[in-house]
ROLO-375929 format. One line per 2 residues: number of its first residue (from 1); their letters; for each residue z, x, y of N, C-alpha, C, O. Coordinates in steps of 0.02 Angstrom, whole numbers, plus 50000, padded with zeros to 5 digits. Layout:
NUM> A> Z/X/Y/Z/X/Y/Z/X/Y/Z/X/Y ~ ...
//
This chain:
1> MN> 50000/50042/49940/50000/50000/50000/50000/50044/50062/50018/50103/50059 ~ 49980/50015/50118/49979/50051/50182/50049/50050/50212/50066/50004/50249
3> SS> 50089/50101/50197/50159/50101/50218/50168/50117/50291/50222/50105/50318 ~ 50117/50143/50324/50124/50162/50395/50106/50106/50443/50115/50114/50503
5> FR> 50080/50050/50418/50057/49996/50462/50115/49961/50496/50167/49949/50466 ~ 50106/49945/50561/50154/49906/50598/50117/49852/50637/50067/49866/50671
7> LA> 50141/49791/50634/50112/49737/50673/50124/49749/50747/50179/49767/50768 ~ 50072/49739/50788/50079/49745/50860/50111/49682/50888/50107/49629/50857
9> ET> 50142/49688/50945/50173/49629/50977/50121/49576/50993/50136/49516/50989 ~ 50060/49598/51010/50007/49549/51024/49989/49509/50962/49973/49450/50966
11> QK> 49991/49542/50904/49977/49507/50841/50032/49458/50824/50019/49402/50802 ~ 50094/49478/50835/50151/49432/50823/50146/49372/50870/50162/49316/50850
13> QQ> 50125/49384/50932/50120/49329/50979/50063/49282/50960/50070/49221/50967 ~ 50007/49309/50937/49953/49265/50914/49976/49222/50856/49959/49163/50852
15> FR> 50014/49251/50811/50039/49211/50755/50083/49154/50781/50077/49097/50758 ~ 50127/49169/50828/50170/49116/50855/50129/49063/50892/50145/49003/50888
17> DQ> 50077/49084/50927/50037/49037/50967/49988/48996/50924/49980/48936/50936 ~ 49956/49028/50876/49900/48997/50840/49911/48990/50765/49873/48954/50732
19> GY> 49962/49023/50737/49978/49014/50667/49945/49061/50619/49955/49054/50558 ~ 49907/49109/50644/49873/49156/50598/49856/49221/50634/49852/49224/50695
21> II> 49845/49273/50594/49816/49336/50618/49770/49363/50563/49779/49347/50504 ~ 49721/49403/50582/49674/49433/50535/49679/49508/50541/49675/49536/50596
23> LE> 49689/49542/50484/49696/49615/50482/49641/49643/50437/49642/49630/50377 ~ 49595/49679/50465/49537/49702/50427/49550/49767/50390/49581/49814/50416
25> QI> 49527/49769/50327/49528/49829/50284/49596/49863/50284/49601/49923/50296 ~ 49647/49824/50269/49716/49850/50272/49744/49864/50202/49795/49899/50197
27> IA> 49713/49838/50150/49737/49850/50082/49712/49918/50058/49653/49934/50063 ~ 49758/49958/50031/49741/50024/50005/49689/50017/49949/49691/49968/49910
29> EE> 49643/50064/49944/49589/50060/49895/49614/50055/49824/49586/50018/49783 ~ 49667/50092/49807/49692/50089/49738/49720/50019/49723/49714/49995/49666
31> DL> 49752/49987/49772/49777/49919/49762/49720/49870/49756/49723/49823/49717 ~ 49668/49879/49796/49611/49834/49794/49579/49836/49725/49561/49784/49697
33> EM> 49570/49895/49698/49540/49901/49631/49586/49871/49577/49562/49839/49531 ~ 49651/49881/49584/49698/49851/49536/49695/49775/49539/49696/49742/49487
35> LR> 49691/49746/49599/49687/49674/49606/49622/49647/49575/49623/49594/49544 ~ 49568/49682/49583/49505/49660/49553/49509/49660/49477/49485/49614/49444
37> RT> 49539/49713/49449/49546/49716/49375/49590/49659/49350/49575/49627/49300 ~ 49645/49647/49385/49691/49594/49363/49659/49526/49370/49671/49482/49330
39> CR> 49618/49516/49421/49582/49453/49430/49535/49440/49371/49532/49384/49346 ~ 49500/49492/49350/49455/49484/49291/49495/49463/49230/49474/49419/49192
41> DA> 49553/49494/49220/49595/49477/49162/49621/49406/49168/49625/49370/49118 ~ 49640/49385/49229/49668/49318/49239/49616/49264/49224/49632/49212/49197
43> IA> 49553/49277/49241/49499/49229/49226/49492/49222/49150/49485/49166/49125 ~ 49492/49278/49115/49486/49275/49042/49544/49236/49011/49535/49200/48963
45> EI> 49603/49245/49039/49662/49210/49012/49658/49135/49022/49673/49096/48976 ~ 49638/49113/49082/49636/49041/49094/49579/49009/49055/49585/48952/49033
47> EA> 49523/49044/49046/49469/49017/49006/49490/49010/48933/49468/48964/48898 ~ 49531/49056/48909/49557/49049/48840/49602/48988/48834/49600/48953/48783
49> RM> 49642/48974/48886/49684/48913/48885/49641/48851/48887/49656/48802/48854 ~ 49587/48852/48927/49542/48795/48929/49509/48784/48861/49503/48728/48838
51> DA> 49488/48838/48829/49458/48833/48762/49506/48800/48713/49488/48756/48675 ~ 49569/48823/48716/49619/48796/48669/49632/48722/48682/49646/48685/48635
53> AG> 49628/48702/48746/49641/48632/48763/49579/48589/48760/49583/48528/48764 ~ 49520/48620/48752/49458/48582/48751/49442/48552/48818/49414/48497/48822
55> ED> 49460/48587/48873/49452/48561/48940/49410/48609/48982/49409/48669/48970 ~ 49375/48580/49032/49340/48621/49081/49370/48615/49151/49348/48650/49197
57> VM> 49418/48571/49159/49452/48563/49223/49528/48563/49210/49553/48527/49168 ~ 49563/48605/49248/49636/48606/49247/49661/48604/49319/49656/48654/49355
59> GI> 49687/48546/49339/49708/48540/49409/49648/48547/49455/49600/48510/49451 ~ 49653/48597/49500/49597/48609/49547/49552/48666/49524/49508/48688/49561
61> TH> 49563/48691/49463/49519/48741/49433/49464/48707/49394/49476/48661/49355 ~ 49401/48729/49406/49343/48702/49372/49306/48761/49340/49282/48806/49374
63> RG> 49301/48760/49273/49271/48816/49237/49201/48833/49264/49159/48789/49273 ~ 49190/48897/49275/49125/48921/49296/49106/48903/49367/49050/48918/49389
65> RR> 49152/48870/49405/49136/48851/49473/49187/48878/49523/49169/48910/49572 ~ 49251/48865/49509/49303/48896/49550/49368/48899/49509/49380/48858/49465
67> YF> 49408/48950/49526/49470/48962/49489/49528/48970/49538/49522/49005/49588 ~ 49584/48937/49523/49648/48948/49557/49697/48967/49502/49718/48924/49463
69> IP> 49715/49030/49498/49752/49056/49440/49817/49088/49461/49817/49145/49483 ~ 49873/49052/49456/49938/49084/49469/49948/49144/49423/49938/49139/49363
71> TS> 49968/49201/49453/49974/49263/49414/50038/49298/49433/50045/49323/49489 ~ 50085/49300/49386/50151/49328/49399/50153/49403/49384/50117/49427/49341
73> FE> 50196/49438/49420/50206/49509/49406/50243/49518/49340/50246/49574/49314 ~ 50273/49464/49313/50307/49471/49249/50257/49478/49192/50270/49514/49144
75> TH> 50200/49445/49197/50148/49453/49147/50099/49509/49164/50066/49536/49120 ~ 50095/49526/49229/50052/49581/49252/50094/49625/49297/50090/49620/49358
77> PE> 50135/49669/49267/50184/49709/49307/50152/49753/49360/50186/49773/49407 ~ 50088/49769/49353/50055/49810/49403/50052/49776/49471/50042/49809/49522
79> LR> 50062/49710/49472/50059/49673/49535/50123/49680/49576/50124/49664/49636 ~ 50177/49704/49546/50241/49709/49580/50235/49749/49645/50261/49729/49697
81> RF> 50200/49806/49642/50197/49849/49701/50159/49816/49758/50169/49834/49816 ~ 50116/49768/49741/50080/49733/49794/50121/49675/49822/50128/49669/49883
83> YF> 50148/49634/49779/50187/49576/49800/50249/49596/49840/50270/49560/49886 ~ 50280/49653/49822/50343/49673/49852/50338/49742/49886/50387/49779/49888
85> GD> 50280/49757/49912/50268/49823/49942/50284/49828/50016/50306/49780/50047 ~ 50274/49888/50043/50288/49902/50113/50247/49858/50160/50272/49834/50210
87> LA> 50183/49849/50143/50140/49810/50186/50162/49737/50189/50167/49708/50243 ~ 50176/49707/50131/50201/49639/50129/50265/49633/50170/50274/49584/50207
89> QE> 50310/49681/50163/50373/49679/50200/50360/49678/50275/50390/49638/50311 ~ 50316/49721/50300/50302/49724/50371/50271/49659/50396/50289/49634/50450
91> LL> 50225/49631/50358/50192/49569/50379/50241/49511/50381/50238/49469/50426 ~ 50286/49508/50333/50334/49453/50331/50387/49459/50385/50406/49409/50415
93> LG> 50410/49520/50398/50459/49529/50452/50431/49507/50519/50468/49484/50562 ~ 50365/49514/50528/50335/49496/50591/50313/49424/50596/50291/49401/50649
95> TL> 50320/49386/50541/50295/49317/50542/50346/49268/50513/50366/49220/50546 ~ 50368/49280/50451/50415/49235/50418/50486/49246/50442/50523/49198/50453
97> GP> 50506/49309/50449/50574/49325/50469/50608/49371/50420/50574/49400/50376 ~ 50674/49380/50425/50710/49431/50386/50724/49413/50313/50743/49456/50274
99> NA> 50714/49350/50295/50727/49329/50227/50663/49303/50195/50628/49262/50224 ~ 50647/49328/50135/50584/49309/50103/50592/49306/50028/50624/49348/49997
101> WL> 50562/49254/49999/50559/49243/49927/50486/49234/49908/50449/49198/49943 ~ 50464/49266/49855/50396/49255/49829/50393/49184/49801/50430/49167/49754
103> FL> 50349/49143/49830/50344/49072/49813/50288/49059/49763/50295/49018/49718 ~ 50231/49093/49772/50173/49084/49729/50123/49139/49743/50115/49160/49800
105> AQ> 50089/49162/49691/50032/49207/49699/49978/49184/49652/49991/49171/49593 ~ 49917/49178/49677/49863/49156/49634/49796/49184/49656/49782/49192/49716
107> FT> 49755/49200/49607/49687/49220/49621/49646/49158/49636/49654/49106/49603 ~ 49602/49162/49685/49556/49108/49701/49485/49136/49699/49467/49180/49737
109> VK> 49446/49109/49653/49379/49135/49640/49328/49079/49647/49336/49026/49618 ~ 49275/49093/49685/49217/49048/49687/49160/49081/49651/49138/49136/49669
111> CA> 49136/49049/49600/49085/49080/49557/49017/49080/49591/49002/49039/49634 ~ 48976/49128/49572/48909/49136/49600/48869/49071/49592/48870/49039/49540
113> HT> 48833/49054/49645/48787/48997/49647/48821/48929/49644/48799/48881/49677 ~ 48875/48923/49605/48904/48857/49592/48973/48848/49622/49004/48796/49613
115> GL> 48999/48899/49658/49067/48896/49683/49079/48836/49729/49046/48829/49780 ~ 49126/48794/49711/49139/48733/49749/49173/48747/49815/49208/48798/49822
117> KF> 49163/48704/49863/49201/48705/49925/49274/48686/49910/49289/48663/49855 ~ 49318/48697/49959/49387/48676/49954/49403/48641/50020/49393/48669/50073
119> AW> 49429/48580/50016/49434/48535/50074/49487/48558/50124/49531/48598/50108 ~ 49482/48531/50186/49531/48545/50238/49601/48525/50215/49612/48468/50194
121> HQ> 49647/48571/50219/49715/48557/50198/49764/48606/50230/49743/48658/50257 ~ 49826/48589/50228/49880/48636/50241/49910/48655/50173/49913/48613/50128
123> DS> 49933/48716/50165/49968/48732/50103/50029/48687/50095/50048/48669/50040 ~ 50060/48669/50151/50117/48624/50149/50098/48554/50125/50141/48516/50104
125> GY> 50034/48537/50128/50010/48473/50103/50015/48467/50027/50010/48412/50000 ~ 50024/48524/49993/50033/48523/49921/50107/48522/49901/50124/48528/49842
127> VD> 50150/48515/49951/50222/48510/49938/50243/48440/49959/50231/48419/50016 ~ 50274/48403/49914/50287/48332/49925/50355/48317/49956/50384/48264/49945
129> FE> 50381/48364/49994/50443/48352/50031/50444/48397/50092/50409/48447/50095 ~ 50485/48380/50141/50489/48420/50202/50521/48488/50186/50566/48492/50144
131> HD> 50496/48540/50219/50519/48608/50204/50502/48654/50262/50460/48637/50304 ~ 50534/48711/50265/50516/48762/50313/50448/48790/50295/50435/48803/50236
133> PT> 50403/48801/50344/50337/48828/50328/50341/48895/50291/50385/48936/50304 ~ 50295/48904/50245/50289/48967/50209/50235/49010/50242/50201/48988/50288
135> IN> 50229/49072/50218/50178/49118/50243/50132/49137/50186/50154/49155/50132 ~ 50067/49132/50199/50016/49150/50151/49982/49215/50172/49959/49221/50228
137> LW> 49981/49263/50127/49940/49323/50136/49876/49313/50095/49877/49321/50034 ~ 49822/49296/50128/49758/49281/50095/49718/49346/50096/49694/49367/50148
139> CA> 49710/49376/50037/49684/49444/50032/49613/49443/50003/49602/49418/49949 ~ 49566/49471/50041/49496/49471/50021/49483/49529/49973/49493/49587/49990
141> LD> 49460/49512/49912/49442/49563/49863/49368/49580/49866/49346/49629/49836 ~ 49330/49540/49903/49259/49553/49916/49246/49543/49990/49287/49514/50025
143> DM> 49188/49567/50014/49167/49551/50082/49160/49475/50087/49134/49443/50041 ~ 49184/49447/50142/49184/49374/50150/49137/49354/50206/49136/49384/50260
145> NE> 49097/49302/50193/49051/49276/50243/49040/49201/50229/49066/49174/50180 ~ 49002/49169/50272/48992/49097/50266/48951/49079/50204/48958/49024/50177
147> EN> 48909/49125/50181/48867/49111/50123/48906/49112/50058/48889/49075/50011 ~ 48958/49152/50053/48995/49155/49989/49060/49117/49990/49101/49124/49944
149> GT> 49072/49077/50042/49129/49033/50040/49193/49061/50069/49246/49054/50039 ~ 49188/49093/50127/49248/49121/50158/49295/49067/50182/49280/49007/50179
151> LY> 49353/49089/50207/49404/49044/50234/49386/49025/50306/49365/49067/50346 ~ 49395/48960/50322/49389/48936/50390/49459/48912/50412/49495/48881/50374
153> LL> 49477/48928/50474/49543/48912/50500/49539/48867/50561/49492/48873/50601 ~ 49588/48822/50568/49596/48783/50628/49660/48807/50663/49715/48790/50639
155> PF> 49655/48844/50717/49715/48866/50753/49756/48806/50776/49729/48751/50782 ~ 49820/48816/50789/49862/48762/50813/49832/48728/50874/49837/48667/50881
157> SR> 49801/48767/50918/49774/48738/50980/49715/48692/50967/49699/48651/51010 ~ 49683/48697/50909/49626/48655/50893/49642/48599/50844/49610/48547/50844
159> SG> 49693/48609/50801/49711/48557/50754/49756/48505/50787/49757/48447/50766 ~ 49793/48526/50839/49837/48479/50874/49903/48467/50839/49940/48421/50858
161> TR> 49920/48508/50789/49984/48499/50755/50011/48566/50732/49973/48612/50717 ~ 50077/48570/50728/50112/48627/50700/50158/48605/50643/50200/48644/50620
163> VR> 50150/48544/50619/50195/48518/50567/50153/48492/50509/50093/48480/50515 ~ 50186/48484/50453/50155/48458/50393/50134/48386/50404/50172/48346/50432
165> VE> 50074/48368/50381/50051/48299/50384/50037/48275/50313/50029/48315/50267 ~ 50035/48210/50304/50022/48182/50238/49948/48193/50219/49904/48187/50261
167> HT> 49937/48210/50157/49870/48222/50130/49852/48168/50079/49896/48137/50049 ~ 49787/48158/50070/49763/48114/50016/49727/48157/49965/49707/48213/49980
169> TE> 49718/48131/49904/49686/48168/49850/49612/48148/49846/49596/48089/49842 ~ 49569/48198/49847/49496/48187/49846/49473/48175/49774/49486/48216/49730
171> TG> 49438/48120/49764/49413/48104/49697/49360/48155/49675/49317/48174/49715 ~ 49365/48177/49614/49315/48223/49586/49337/48295/49586/49321/48332/49540
173> TN> 49373/48316/49639/49394/48386/49644/49469/48395/49634/49492/48449/49616 ~ 49507/48341/49647/49581/48343/49648/49607/48381/49709/49667/48394/49712
175> DR> 49564/48398/49757/49587/48429/49819/49629/48380/49859/49617/48320/49858 ~ 49679/48407/49894/49714/48366/49943/49682/48378/50011/49665/48435/50029
177> VG> 49675/48324/50049/49640/48326/50113/49686/48301/50167/49716/48248/50161 ~ 49692/48341/50222/49737/48321/50276/49705/48318/50344/49736/48295/50392
179> YL> 49642/48342/50349/49606/48341/50414/49538/48310/50403/49500/48332/50360 ~ 49521/48259/50444/49457/48225/50438/49416/48229/50502/49368/48192/50510
181> GD> 49436/48274/50547/49399/48282/50609/49334/48320/50600/49316/48338/50544 ~ 49299/48331/50656/49233/48364/50652/49233/48436/50675/49180/48466/50680
183> DP> 49291/48464/50689/49294/48535/50707/49279/48577/50645/49313/48569/50594 ~ 49228/48621/50647/49209/48660/50588/49257/48716/50572/49255/48745/50517
185> GI> 49301/48734/50619/49348/48789/50609/49316/48856/50624/49257/48861/50639 ~ 49357/48908/50620/49336/48977/50633/49325/49012/50567/49372/49021/50528
187> PA> 49263/49034/50552/49251/49069/50489/49277/49141/50492/49269/49175/50542 ~ 49309/49163/50438/49334/49231/50434/49279/49275/50403/49271/49276/50342
189> II> 49243/49311/50445/49191/49357/50421/49224/49426/50419/49230/49460/50470 ~ 49246/49446/50359/49288/49505/50352/49267/49546/50291/49240/49519/50243
191> PA> 49280/49611/50294/49264/49654/50236/49318/49650/50183/49374/49629/50196 ~ 49300/49671/50123/49348/49676/50068/49407/49719/50090/49399/49767/50127
193> GS> 49467/49700/50066/49527/49737/50084/49562/49711/50146/49612/49739/50168 ~ 49536/49656/50174/49567/49625/50233/49617/49572/50211/49615/49547/50155
195> II> 49663/49557/50257/49713/49505/50244/49715/49456/50303/49718/49477/50361 ~ 49714/49391/50287/49727/49339/50337/49798/49315/50324/49814/49292/50270
197> VF> 49839/49321/50375/49909/49299/50371/49914/49233/50408/49899/49229/50467 ~ 49935/49179/50373/49939/49115/50408/49996/49072/50382/50019/49079/50325
199> SS> 50017/49028/50426/50071/48981/50411/50046/48925/50365/49987/48908/50366 ~ 50092/48898/50326/50073/48844/50281/50058/48778/50316/50036/48730/50284
201> VV> 50068/48775/50382/50049/48715/50419/49985/48725/50458/49966/48681/50498 ~ 49950/48781/50448/49884/48792/50477/49832/48760/50431/49831/48774/50371
203> FH> 49788/48719/50459/49734/48690/50420/49682/48743/50404/49665/48784/50447 ~ 49657/48742/50343/49605/48789/50322/49563/48757/50267/49585/48710/50234
205> RT> 49504/48783/50258/49458/48760/50206/49416/48820/50185/49418/48872/50217 ~ 49377/48811/50132/49327/48861/50113/49262/48824/50097/49263/48767/50074
207> GP> 49207/48859/50108/49142/48830/50093/49120/48847/50022/49155/48883/49986 ~ 49061/48822/50001/49035/48839/49935/49008/48911/49934/48995/48940/49986
209> NT> 49001/48938/49875/48972/49004/49865/48899/48994/49845/48885/48970/49790 ~ 48853/49013/49888/48782/49005/49873/48749/49072/49856/48687/49075/49850
211> TD> 48788/49125/49848/48761/49191/49833/48759/49204/49758/48779/49161/49719 ~ 48734/49262/49739/48728/49279/49668/48787/49321/49643/48783/49350/49589
213> QD> 48841/49325/49682/48900/49362/49663/48962/49318/49670/48966/49277/49715 ~ 49011/49327/49624/49074/49291/49632/49109/49312/49697/49101/49369/49720
215> RR> 49148/49266/49725/49188/49281/49785/49261/49276/49765/49286/49223/49747 ~ 49297/49333/49770/49365/49338/49744/49416/49351/49800/49403/49389/49847
217> AI> 49473/49318/49794/49529/49329/49839/49594/49319/49800/49593/49291/49745 ~ 49649/49342/49828/49714/49325/49801/49757/49302/49859/49759/49333/49912
219> TV> 49792/49246/49849/49839/49221/49899/49909/49233/49874/49926/49216/49817 ~ 49950/49263/49917/50019/49278/49899/50063/49243/49951/50059/49258/50011
221> EY> 50105/49197/49928/50140/49153/49974/50216/49164/49967/50243/49171/49913 ~ 50249/49164/50025/50320/49178/50029/50356/49123/50068/50329/49095/50116
223> SC> 50417/49108/50047/50459/49059/50082/50521/49095/50108/50538/49149/50084 ~ 50555/49064/50156/50615/49095/50184/50677/49080/50142/50730/49108/50154
225> KP> 50670/49036/50092/50723/49020/50045/50691/48985/49986/50634/48962/49992 ~ 50725/48978/49929/50695/48942/49873/50676/48871/49894/50711/48839/49933
227> MI> 50619/48847/49868/50594/48780/49885/50625/48730/49837/50603/48725/49779 ~ 50674/48693/49861/50710/48645/49819/50694/48574/49842/50701/48558/49901
229> NP> 50672/48533/49796/50659/48463/49812/50725/48427/49825/50767/48423/49780 ~ 50736/48402/49887/50801/48372/49902/50815/48308/49863/50873/48289/49856
231> ST> 50764/48275/49839/50773/48213/49802/50794/48225/49729/50833/48186/49701 ~ 50769/48280/49700/50781/48292/49629/50824/48353/49616/50853/48360/49562
233> GE> 50830/48397/49666/50866/48460/49656/50826/48511/49616/50853/48564/49600 ~ 50763/48496/49601/50722/48542/49562/50689/48594/49606/50669/48580/49662
235> QL> 50683/48654/49579/50649/48708/49615/50574/48701/49607/50549/48688/49552 ~ 50537/48709/49661/50464/48706/49659/50436/48777/49651/50452/48822/49690
237> LW> 50395/48786/49600/50361/48849/49587/50410/48907/49582/50461/48900/49548 ~ 50396/48964/49615/50436/49024/49603/50489/49033/49657/50486/49001/49710
239> AE> 50538/49075/49642/50589/49094/49692/50612/49164/49675/50668/49175/49652 ~ 50567/49213/49688/50583/49283/49673/50607/49317/49737/50568/49323/49785
241> PF> 50669/49339/49740/50696/49368/49802/50660/49432/49821/50645/49474/49778 ~ 50646/49441/49885/50611/49500/49910/50650/49532/49968/50669/49590/49964
243> LK> 50662/49493/50021/50697/49520/50080/50760/49479/50095/50760/49418/50090 ~ 50813/49514/50113/50874/49481/50136/50898/49519/50197/50911/49579/50194
245> DG> 50903/49483/50253/50923/49514/50317/50880/49574/50333/50904/49625/50359 ~ 50816/49568/50317/50768/49620/50334/50762/49678/50285/50720/49722/50294
247> RR> 50804/49678/50234/50804/49732/50186/50777/49709/50118/50789/49652/50097 ~ 50743/49753/50084/50717/49736/50018/50774/49731/49968/50819/49772/49967
249> VL> 50771/49680/49926/50825/49670/49877/50804/49689/49806/50845/49688/49761 ~ 50741/49705/49797/50717/49724/49730/50726/49798/49718/50708/49823/49665
//
């Protein structure tokens, strides 16, 4: 990881004002190659589960079109240095705050030619109770452009909200949709190794992949405390401690 990187005050202010920042080519080359290898393995693993179940769709994953694959460092220990590294620590201290728990990490892949779009949503729209916003580190494993289905963002100043809104489920894709306006958003045209840091209440979407190469990313999401459903007392997804009072606990 890039241990010498420090967020500038202007970047921290943009995050506070608009809910996101973009950092180009910040992932170390050895980590980028490790993430690509692990992504390949994760695709093979989920396809094996689909084969065993006789299914081509699991949740919002569609075989041969797009993949959303939660990938834990417990099954892939090489990911630990990325999920809990110096760079993640610096980014979280400048956006989430001094306390951080790993909430979810998943590879997101749009397959060549057939990669499906992903509808306008907030990450918080996939959580069915009120909660403190989480932080997503959306990491580009390939060069990203409009042709291969990059991320589009709606800054706070354009979406008109800084809070979670109710989403509906889109028939056919199982996507949750929270924005129906006509603003196309800001496309992230970025090289491989870049990271988009954004709040879970920022609206974002991705387009289809019309190129002849897969488009790969990994999203690593952190919360300021374990995500507990107040109605049931059940924990949502992961709660791996990372930072406490600004210090690493692992």
